[in-house]
C-alpha positions in Angstrom: 11.8 -13.7 8.7 9.2 -12.2 6.8 9.9 -9.6 3.9 7.7 -6.9 2.0 9.4 -5.8 -0.7 7.9 -2.8 -2.6 8.1 -1.4 -6.1 6.3 1.1 -8.3 6.7 4.7 -6.9 7.9 7.5 -8.9 7.4 11.0 -10.1 4.1 11.6 -12.2 2.4 14.7 -13.2 -1.0 15.6 -11.5 -3.7 13.6 -13.1 -1.6 10.7 -14.1 -1.9 7.1 -12.4 0.8 4.6 -10.6 0.8 1.2 -9.5 2.6 0.0 -6.1 3.3 -3.5 -5.7 4.1 -5.1 -2.3 5.1 -8.8 -2.5 5.5 -10.6 1.0 7.5 -13.9 1.7 9.0 -15.9 4.6 6.0 -16.3 7.1 5.4 -20.0 8.0 1.7 -19.0 9.0 0.6 -17.0 5.8 -0.6 -13.2 5.6 -3.8 -11.8 6.6 -4.5 -8.3 6.2 -2.4 -6.3 4.1 -2.6 -2.4 3.4 -0.9 0.8 2.2 0.0 3.5 4.4 1.8 6.8 3.5 3.7 9.6 5.2 3.8 12.9 4.1 6.7 15.4 4.8 6.0 16.8 8.6 2.8 14.8 8.6 1.9 11.4 10.6 1.7 8.3 8.7 -1.8 7.6 7.7 -3.9 4.6 6.2 -4.3 4.7 2.7 -6.1 1.6 1.9 -6.4 -2.2 3.6 -7.7 -5.2 2.4 -8.4 -8.3 4.4 -7.6 -11.9 3.2 -11.1 -12.4 2.0 -11.0 -9.3 0.1 -12.7 -6.7 1.8 -11.5 -3.4 1.5 -11.2 -0.2 3.3 -10.0 3.2 1.8 -9.3 6.8 3.1 -12.0 9.1 2.3 -9.2 11.4 0.5 -8.5 8.5 -1.8 -12.1 6.5 -2.2 -12.7 6.7 -5.8 -9.5 7.2 -7.0 -7.4 4.5 -5.4 -7.8 0.7 -5.7 -6.3 -2.2 -3.6 -6.2 -5.6 -4.5 -4.1 -8.8 -3.7 -3.3 -11.7 -6.1 -4.9 -15.2 -5.6 -2.3 -16.4 -3.6 -2.6 -13.6 -1.5 0.7 -12.7 -0.7 1.3 -9.4 -3.3 -1.4 -6.4 -2.7 -1.6 -3.8 -5.2 -2.4 0.0 -5.0 -3.7 1.2 -8.4 -3.4 5.1 -7.9 -5.6 7.4 -10.6 -6.1 10.9 -10.7 -3.2 11.7 -8.7 -3.0 15.0 -6.7 0.1 16.7 -5.5 -1.4 16.4 -1.9 -0.6 12.2 -2.8 3.0 12.9 -2.7 4.4 10.7 0.4 6.3 7.9 1.0 4.1 5.0 0.5 4.7 1.9 3.1 3.6 -1.5 2.6 1.6 -3.2 5.6 1.1 -7.1 6.3 0.0 -8.9 9.3 0.7 -12.5 9.7 -1.8 -14.7 10.4 -2.2 -17.0 13.7 0.4 -14.4 15.8 -0.9 -11.2 14.7 2.9 -9.6 14.2 2.6 -7.0 12.2 5.4 -5.7 9.5 6.3 -3.1 7.2 7.9 -2.5 4.1 10.6 0.1 3.5 8.5 2.8 1.8 8.2 3.8 -1.8 8.4 7.4 -2.8 5.6 8.8 -4.9 5.8 12.4 -6.1 3.2 13.7 -7.9 3.8 17.3 -9.5 1.6 20.1 -10.3 
């Protein structure tokens, strides 16, 4: 059973920074692509950033230049460094991971990020 454990959300003032972490465990096949999505109240879930097992990254236009996604050398933990936060970044942030071989997708429970103006 794959588990994704997220941490690092909270309340921050506009212009501040937060770092989210997500640790994946339990896959017999290993973890391939990982990413962060977010869902603001009344809106659909959207991709924030993702990173392949080889380290290639992709960002939403709205966060490019402010957020950085990375993963540890073992490939099982993904981070999202969020700088210059804006009130419109307020959302529940979800970790996403795809198992190798079987390409099964998994989601974390989400962590709330609130940016005050």
